[in-house]
N, CA, C and O atoms as CSV, one atom per row, in Angstrom:
chain,resi,resn,atom,element,x,y,z
A,1,MET,N,N,-102.691,-39.822,161.242
A,1,MET,CA,C,-102.881,-39.505,159.732
A,1,MET,C,C,-103.932,-38.194,159.976
A,1,MET,O,O,-104.447,-37.954,161.068
A,2,PRO,N,N,-104.144,-37.406,158.766
A,2,PRO,CA,C,-104.753,-36.336,159.116
A,2,PRO,C,C,-106.436,-36.531,158.538
A,2,PRO,O,O,-107.089,-35.587,158.093
A,3,TYR,N,N,-106.911,-37.828,158.645
A,3,TYR,CA,C,-108.011,-38.003,158.421
A,3,TYR,C,C,-109.144,-38.225,159.459
A,3,TYR,O,O,-109.867,-39.205,159.640
A,4,ILE,N,N,-109.072,-36.778,160.213
A,4,ILE,CA,C,-110.307,-36.539,161.268
A,4,ILE,C,C,-111.556,-36.671,160.852
A,4,ILE,O,O,-111.653,-36.860,159.639
A,5,PRO,N,N,-112.851,-36.624,161.638
A,5,PRO,CA,C,-113.925,-36.554,161.184
A,5,PRO,C,C,-114.452,-35.206,160.463
A,5,PRO,O,O,-114.008,-34.066,160.606
A,6,ILE,N,N,-115.413,-35.604,159.730
A,6,ILE,CA,C,-115.704,-34.249,158.663
A,6,ILE,C,C,-115.920,-33.509,159.457
A,6,ILE,O,O,-115.215,-32.501,159.396
A,7,GLU,N,N,-116.879,-33.557,160.517
A,7,GLU,CA,C,-117.361,-32.325,161.478
A,7,GLU,C,C,-116.333,-31.676,162.282
A,7,GLU,O,O,-116.551,-30.581,162.801
A,8,THR,N,N,-115.197,-32.305,162.418
A,8,THR,CA,C,-114.275,-31.469,162.994
A,8,THR,C,C,-113.441,-30.851,161.912
A,8,THR,O,O,-112.779,-29.935,162.401
A,9,ARG,N,N,-113.253,-30.976,160.831
A,9,ARG,CA,C,-112.476,-30.209,159.935
A,9,ARG,C,C,-112.718,-29.056,159.618
A,9,ARG,O,O,-111.864,-28.182,159.466
A,10,ALA,N,N,-114.333,-28.881,159.437
A,10,ALA,CA,C,-114.844,-27.263,158.804
A,10,ALA,C,C,-114.528,-26.229,159.743
A,10,ALA,O,O,-114.298,-25.176,159.147
A,11,PRO,N,N,-114.435,-26.138,160.927
A,11,PRO,CA,C,-113.801,-24.561,161.528
A,11,PRO,C,C,-112.426,-24.720,161.658
A,11,PRO,O,O,-111.823,-23.724,162.059
A,12,VAL,N,N,-111.592,-26.007,161.353
A,12,VAL,CA,C,-110.003,-25.706,160.915
A,12,VAL,C,C,-109.995,-25.201,159.288
A,12,VAL,O,O,-109.631,-24.082,158.925
A,13,ASP,N,N,-110.290,-25.857,158.749
A,13,ASP,CA,C,-110.980,-25.536,157.262
A,13,ASP,C,C,-111.052,-23.985,156.930
A,13,ASP,O,O,-110.492,-23.453,155.971
A,14,GLU,N,N,-111.826,-23.357,157.874
A,14,GLU,CA,C,-112.178,-21.933,157.624
A,14,GLU,C,C,-110.924,-21.148,158.234
A,14,GLU,O,O,-110.587,-20.153,157.592
A,15,ILE,N,N,-110.251,-21.424,159.280
A,15,ILE,CA,C,-109.298,-20.740,159.731
A,15,ILE,C,C,-108.239,-20.824,158.726
A,15,ILE,O,O,-107.638,-19.779,158.480
A,16,LEU,N,N,-107.861,-22.043,158.017
A,16,LEU,CA,C,-106.735,-22.085,157.098
A,16,LEU,C,C,-106.921,-21.504,156.066
A,16,LEU,O,O,-105.970,-21.082,155.408
A,17,SER,N,N,-108.218,-21.342,155.674
A,17,SER,CA,C,-108.566,-20.590,154.275
A,17,SER,C,C,-107.965,-19.041,154.662
A,17,SER,O,O,-107.401,-18.319,153.839
A,18,LEU,N,N,-108.145,-18.774,155.734
A,18,LEU,CA,C,-107.660,-17.163,155.840
A,18,LEU,C,C,-106.125,-17.050,155.590
A,18,LEU,O,O,-105.631,-16.263,154.783
A,19,LEU,N,N,-105.322,-18.046,156.480
A,19,LEU,CA,C,-104.133,-18.386,156.170
A,19,LEU,C,C,-103.739,-18.404,154.730
A,19,LEU,O,O,-102.912,-17.599,154.303
A,20,PHE,N,N,-104.368,-19.393,153.887
A,20,PHE,CA,C,-103.717,-19.249,152.730
A,20,PHE,C,C,-103.954,-17.953,151.845
A,20,PHE,O,O,-103.176,-17.637,150.946
A,21,ARG,N,N,-104.985,-17.296,152.142
A,21,ARG,CA,C,-105.061,-15.984,151.369
A,21,ARG,C,C,-104.054,-15.039,151.696
A,21,ARG,O,O,-103.533,-14.260,150.898
A,22,VAL,N,N,-103.758,-15.161,153.136
A,22,VAL,CA,C,-102.667,-14.080,153.587
A,22,VAL,C,C,-101.145,-14.499,152.882
A,22,VAL,O,O,-100.433,-13.705,152.267
A,23,LEU,N,N,-100.866,-15.814,153.110
A,23,LEU,CA,C,-99.562,-16.205,152.488
A,23,LEU,C,C,-99.794,-17.034,151.353
A,23,LEU,O,O,-100.467,-18.061,151.437
A,24,SER,N,N,-99.207,-16.593,150.172
A,24,SER,CA,C,-99.402,-17.171,148.881
A,24,SER,C,C,-98.780,-18.325,148.582
A,24,SER,O,O,-97.698,-18.598,149.102
A,25,ARG,N,N,-99.516,-19.311,147.528
A,25,ARG,CA,C,-98.766,-20.472,147.418
A,25,ARG,C,C,-97.331,-20.190,146.612
A,25,ARG,O,O,-96.978,-19.271,145.873
A,26,GLY,N,N,-96.719,-21.295,147.050
A,26,GLY,CA,C,-95.271,-20.783,146.404
A,26,GLY,C,C,-94.393,-20.479,147.080
A,26,GLY,O,O,-93.230,-20.770,146.802
A,27,ASN,N,N,-94.820,-19.666,148.377
A,27,ASN,CA,C,-94.169,-19.132,149.155
A,27,ASN,C,C,-93.541,-20.140,150.333
A,27,ASN,O,O,-94.143,-20.108,151.406
A,28,LEU,N,N,-92.510,-20.938,150.243
A,28,LEU,CA,C,-91.793,-21.991,150.763
A,28,LEU,C,C,-91.696,-21.045,152.048
A,28,LEU,O,O,-92.301,-21.545,152.997
A,29,GLY,N,N,-91.234,-20.093,152.272
A,29,GLY,CA,C,-90.714,-19.636,153.292
A,29,GLY,C,C,-91.978,-19.275,154.366
A,29,GLY,O,O,-92.001,-19.447,155.585
A,30,GLY,N,N,-92.972,-18.739,153.513
A,30,GLY,CA,C,-94.240,-18.967,154.382
A,30,GLY,C,C,-94.821,-20.124,154.698
A,30,GLY,O,O,-95.521,-20.094,155.710
A,31,LEU,N,N,-94.736,-21.137,154.124
A,31,LEU,CA,C,-95.238,-22.528,154.659
A,31,LEU,C,C,-94.425,-22.801,155.924
A,31,LEU,O,O,-94.941,-23.187,156.973
A,32,ASN,N,N,-93.181,-22.588,155.765
A,32,ASN,CA,C,-92.271,-23.033,156.838
A,32,ASN,C,C,-92.471,-22.112,158.079
A,32,ASN,O,O,-92.051,-22.495,159.171
A,33,TYR,N,N,-93.023,-21.058,157.964
A,33,TYR,CA,C,-93.377,-20.125,159.021
A,33,TYR,C,C,-94.730,-20.728,159.317
A,33,TYR,O,O,-94.726,-21.077,160.498
A,34,LYS,N,N,-96.026,-21.027,158.667
A,34,LYS,CA,C,-96.922,-21.290,159.184
A,34,LYS,C,C,-96.628,-22.721,160.155
A,34,LYS,O,O,-96.741,-22.762,161.380
A,35,ILE,N,N,-96.227,-23.857,159.264
A,35,ILE,CA,C,-95.774,-25.176,160.313
A,35,ILE,C,C,-95.126,-24.726,161.305
A,35,ILE,O,O,-95.538,-25.109,162.400
A,36,THR,N,N,-94.153,-23.968,161.298
A,36,THR,CA,C,-93.360,-23.824,162.821
A,36,THR,C,C,-94.145,-23.148,163.946
A,36,THR,O,O,-94.156,-23.415,165.148
A,37,ARG,N,N,-94.763,-22.260,163.298
A,37,ARG,CA,C,-95.846,-21.457,164.488
A,37,ARG,C,C,-96.743,-22.410,165.155
A,37,ARG,O,O,-96.872,-22.409,166.379
A,38,LEU,N,N,-97.488,-23.382,164.232
A,38,LEU,CA,C,-98.236,-24.414,164.710
A,38,LEU,C,C,-97.586,-25.342,165.484
A,38,LEU,O,O,-98.274,-25.806,166.393
A,39,VAL,N,N,-96.718,-25.656,165.411
A,39,VAL,CA,C,-95.983,-26.392,165.970
A,39,VAL,C,C,-95.371,-26.056,167.313
A,39,VAL,O,O,-95.344,-26.826,168.273
A,40,ASP,N,N,-94.797,-24.614,167.277
A,40,ASP,CA,C,-94.225,-23.934,168.498
A,40,ASP,C,C,-95.520,-23.872,169.455
A,40,ASP,O,O,-95.422,-24.026,170.672
A,41,TRP,N,N,-96.580,-23.665,168.887
A,41,TRP,CA,C,-97.834,-23.655,169.648
A,41,TRP,C,C,-98.400,-24.521,170.513
A,41,TRP,O,O,-98.851,-24.272,171.631
A,42,HIS,N,N,-98.342,-25.800,169.801
A,42,HIS,CA,C,-98.851,-26.956,170.034
A,42,HIS,C,C,-97.750,-27.548,171.223
A,42,HIS,O,O,-98.028,-28.398,172.069
A,43,ALA,N,N,-96.319,-26.807,171.033
A,43,ALA,CA,C,-95.598,-27.694,171.955
A,43,ALA,C,C,-95.446,-27.074,173.217
A,43,ALA,O,O,-95.069,-27.646,174.240
A,44,ALA,N,N,-95.844,-25.532,173.074
A,44,ALA,CA,C,-96.006,-24.775,174.310
A,44,ALA,C,C,-96.931,-25.350,175.351
A,44,ALA,O,O,-96.721,-25.122,176.542
A,45,SER,N,N,-97.898,-26.054,174.968
A,45,SER,CA,C,-98.841,-26.561,176.080
A,45,SER,C,C,-98.192,-27.590,176.875
A,45,SER,O,O,-98.743,-28.056,177.873
A,46,ARG,N,N,-97.003,-27.979,176.461
A,46,ARG,CA,C,-96.431,-29.394,177.274
A,46,ARG,C,C,-95.079,-29.418,176.662
A,46,ARG,O,O,-94.787,-29.912,175.573
A,47,ALA,N,N,-94.210,-28.756,177.594
A,47,ALA,CA,C,-92.838,-28.766,177.129
A,47,ALA,C,C,-92.015,-29.915,177.781
A,47,ALA,O,O,-91.415,-29.720,178.838
A,48,ASP,N,N,-91.999,-30.791,177.313
A,48,ASP,CA,C,-91.040,-31.919,177.782
A,48,ASP,C,C,-90.949,-32.856,176.728
A,48,ASP,O,O,-91.663,-32.804,175.727
A,49,TYR,N,N,-89.849,-33.941,176.990
A,49,TYR,CA,C,-89.296,-34.493,175.877
A,49,TYR,C,C,-90.299,-35.277,175.421
A,49,TYR,O,O,-90.309,-35.300,174.191
A,50,PHE,N,N,-91.312,-36.053,176.022
A,50,PHE,CA,C,-92.426,-36.790,175.295
A,50,PHE,C,C,-93.353,-36.278,174.378
A,50,PHE,O,O,-93.881,-36.879,173.442
A,51,ALA,N,N,-93.547,-34.777,174.832
A,51,ALA,CA,C,-94.521,-34.241,173.965
A,51,ALA,C,C,-93.509,-33.708,172.557
A,51,ALA,O,O,-94.068,-33.523,171.476
A,52,TYR,N,N,-92.269,-33.530,172.678
A,52,TYR,CA,C,-91.427,-32.982,171.278
A,52,TYR,C,C,-91.288,-34.261,170.703
A,52,TYR,O,O,-91.194,-34.238,169.476
A,53,ASN,N,N,-91.244,-35.451,171.275
A,53,ASN,CA,C,-90.970,-36.973,170.362
A,53,ASN,C,C,-92.270,-37.194,169.905
A,53,ASN,O,O,-92.339,-37.717,168.792
A,54,GLU,N,N,-93.556,-36.873,170.601
A,54,GLU,CA,C,-94.761,-36.987,169.613
A,54,GLU,C,C,-94.844,-35.954,168.537
A,54,GLU,O,O,-95.455,-36.351,167.545
A,55,ILE,N,N,-94.466,-34.939,168.484
A,55,ILE,CA,C,-94.638,-33.727,167.630
A,55,ILE,C,C,-93.931,-34.241,166.401
A,55,ILE,O,O,-94.395,-34.398,165.272
A,56,LEU,N,N,-92.590,-34.494,166.894
A,56,LEU,CA,C,-91.542,-35.246,165.579
A,56,LEU,C,C,-92.222,-36.319,164.917
A,56,LEU,O,O,-92.324,-36.398,163.692
A,57,GLY,N,N,-92.723,-37.209,165.798
A,57,GLY,CA,C,-93.883,-38.282,165.110
A,57,GLY,C,C,-94.949,-37.820,164.324
A,57,GLY,O,O,-95.240,-38.511,163.348
A,58,VAL,N,N,-95.587,-36.809,164.537
A,58,VAL,CA,C,-96.654,-36.273,163.954
A,58,VAL,C,C,-95.994,-35.479,162.492
A,58,VAL,O,O,-96.493,-35.557,161.369
A,59,LEU,N,N,-94.965,-34.850,162.806
A,59,LEU,CA,C,-94.277,-34.192,161.506
A,59,LEU,C,C,-93.782,-35.257,160.546
A,59,LEU,O,O,-93.728,-35.019,159.339
A,60,GLU,N,N,-93.372,-36.577,161.120
A,60,GLU,CA,C,-92.701,-37.463,160.076
A,60,GLU,C,C,-94.033,-37.983,159.353
A,60,GLU,O,O,-94.153,-38.085,158.132
A,61,ALA,N,N,-95.106,-38.327,160.388
A,61,ALA,CA,C,-96.359,-38.817,159.425
A,61,ALA,C,C,-96.884,-37.912,158.663
A,61,ALA,O,O,-97.713,-38.356,157.868
A,62,VAL,N,N,-96.636,-36.480,158.618
A,62,VAL,CA,C,-97.187,-35.545,157.681
A,62,VAL,C,C,-96.270,-35.661,156.494
A,62,VAL,O,O,-96.757,-35.278,155.431
A,63,LYS,N,N,-94.855,-36.181,156.466
A,63,LYS,CA,C,-94.034,-36.260,155.546
A,63,LYS,C,C,-94.142,-37.533,155.050
A,63,LYS,O,O,-93.687,-37.530,153.906
A,64,LEU,N,N,-94.491,-38.512,155.338
A,64,LEU,CA,C,-94.718,-39.835,154.947
A,64,LEU,C,C,-96.004,-39.946,154.289
A,64,LEU,O,O,-95.973,-40.765,153.370
A,65,GLU,N,N,-97.124,-39.384,154.467
A,65,GLU,CA,C,-98.449,-39.270,153.734
A,65,GLU,C,C,-98.029,-38.382,153.082
A,65,GLU,O,O,-98.227,-38.866,151.968
A,66,PHE,N,N,-97.560,-37.362,152.889
A,66,PHE,CA,C,-97.542,-36.355,151.886
A,66,PHE,C,C,-96.895,-37.175,150.520
A,66,PHE,O,O,-97.398,-37.270,149.400
A,67,TYR,N,N,-95.655,-37.707,151.002
A,67,TYR,CA,C,-94.768,-38.583,149.841
A,67,TYR,C,C,-96.018,-39.751,149.241
A,67,TYR,O,O,-96.255,-39.922,148.045
A,68,ARG,N,N,-96.559,-40.307,150.121
A,68,ARG,CA,C,-97.534,-41.386,149.472
A,68,ARG,C,C,-98.444,-40.998,148.781
A,68,ARG,O,O,-98.710,-41.707,147.811
A,69,ARG,N,N,-99.147,-39.927,148.968
A,69,ARG,CA,C,-100.302,-39.248,148.151
A,69,ARG,C,C,-99.676,-38.285,147.254
A,69,ARG,O,O,-100.375,-37.948,146.297
A,70,ARG,N,N,-98.526,-37.770,147.346
A,70,ARG,CA,C,-98.278,-36.561,146.255
A,70,ARG,C,C,-97.065,-36.990,145.026
A,70,ARG,O,O,-97.134,-37.129,143.805
A,71,VAL,N,N,-95.850,-37.125,146.124
A,71,VAL,CA,C,-94.574,-37.689,145.535
A,71,VAL,C,C,-94.822,-38.717,144.769
A,71,VAL,O,O,-94.923,-38.572,143.551
A,72,ALA,N,N,-94.960,-39.923,145.375
A,72,ALA,CA,C,-95.148,-41.161,144.799
A,72,ALA,C,C,-95.530,-41.255,143.411
A,72,ALA,O,O,-94.851,-41.676,142.474
A,73,PRO,N,N,-97.036,-40.682,143.402
A,73,PRO,CA,C,-97.431,-40.778,142.137
A,73,PRO,C,C,-96.866,-39.777,140.969
A,73,PRO,O,O,-96.836,-40.129,139.790
A,74,TYR,N,N,-96.467,-38.630,141.372
A,74,TYR,CA,C,-95.512,-37.806,140.625
A,74,TYR,C,C,-94.470,-38.794,140.118
A,74,TYR,O,O,-94.434,-38.944,138.896
A,75,GLU,N,N,-93.773,-39.363,140.729
A,75,GLU,CA,C,-92.479,-40.126,140.651
A,75,GLU,C,C,-92.727,-41.312,139.575
A,75,GLU,O,O,-91.944,-41.665,138.693
A,76,ASP,N,N,-94.350,-41.980,139.944
A,76,ASP,CA,C,-94.584,-42.995,139.026
A,76,ASP,C,C,-94.632,-42.519,137.481
A,76,ASP,O,O,-93.996,-43.038,136.563
A,77,LYS,N,N,-95.459,-41.496,137.394
A,77,LYS,CA,C,-95.666,-40.797,136.124
A,77,LYS,C,C,-94.465,-40.270,135.636
A,77,LYS,O,O,-94.469,-40.181,134.408
A,78,LYS,N,N,-93.472,-39.901,136.166
A,78,LYS,CA,C,-92.283,-39.266,135.209
A,78,LYS,C,C,-91.473,-40.970,135.193
A,78,LYS,O,O,-90.648,-41.104,134.289
A,79,LYS,N,N,-91.638,-41.948,135.931
A,79,LYS,CA,C,-90.844,-42.990,135.600
A,79,LYS,C,C,-91.874,-43.428,133.725
A,79,LYS,O,O,-91.363,-43.584,132.616
A,80,LYS,N,N,-92.818,-43.468,133.977
A,80,LYS,CA,C,-93.472,-43.781,132.942
A,80,LYS,C,C,-93.201,-42.909,131.396
A,80,LYS,O,O,-93.268,-43.310,130.234
A,81,GLU,N,N,-92.896,-41.657,131.934
A,81,GLU,CA,C,-92.905,-40.954,130.782
A,81,GLU,C,C,-91.338,-41.058,130.084
A,81,GLU,O,O,-91.028,-41.154,128.896
A,82,ASN,N,N,-90.554,-41.006,131.204
A,82,ASN,CA,C,-88.975,-41.099,130.922
A,82,ASN,C,C,-88.083,-42.419,131.018
A,82,ASN,O,O,-86.915,-42.492,130.637
A,83,GLY,N,N,-88.886,-43.533,131.637
A,83,GLY,CA,C,-88.266,-44.568,131.504
A,83,GLY,C,C,-87.471,-44.941,133.033
A,83,GLY,O,O,-86.950,-44.070,133.730
A,84,ASP,N,N,-87.494,-46.166,133.325
A,84,ASP,CA,C,-87.211,-46.479,134.947
A,84,ASP,C,C,-85.586,-46.508,134.850
A,84,ASP,O,O,-85.007,-47.094,133.935
A,85,VAL,N,N,-84.903,-45.801,135.910
A,85,VAL,CA,C,-83.658,-46.051,135.972
A,85,VAL,C,C,-83.248,-47.342,136.994
A,85,VAL,O,O,-82.047,-47.549,137.169
A,86,TYR,N,N,-84.077,-48.066,137.556
A,86,TYR,CA,C,-83.522,-49.109,138.186
A,86,TYR,C,C,-83.365,-50.376,137.480
A,86,TYR,O,O,-84.225,-50.596,136.626
A,87,GLY,N,N,-82.466,-51.251,137.645
A,87,GLY,CA,C,-82.220,-52.365,136.915
A,87,GLY,C,C,-81.366,-52.052,135.463
A,87,GLY,O,O,-81.410,-52.732,134.438
A,88,GLN,N,N,-80.614,-50.865,135.694
A,88,GLN,CA,C,-79.712,-50.763,134.653
A,88,GLN,C,C,-78.356,-51.136,134.574
A,88,GLN,O,O,-77.448,-50.621,133.923
A,89,ASN,N,N,-78.351,-51.863,135.142
A,89,ASN,CA,C,-76.804,-52.725,135.454
A,89,ASN,C,C,-76.044,-53.227,134.230
A,89,ASN,O,O,-74.977,-53.826,134.369
């Protein structure tokens, strides 16, 4: 999970803010590039199956946490606005 100690976040957030200024929001190619470069850099420190498997696990955890925190609440809101689609048999 991304919930690292507060004191560890500050230097990372400082660097990320520069990235955010360089590649604008909504640029999905830029987002893909940033993630790809970060993962590739991390993988270079230990290029073996277990490292690759661990990185895939991190990416899956990122995906699931993003879904839990952003997508699911959005879908719940839309379900309330437009009605549920399940149970329409």
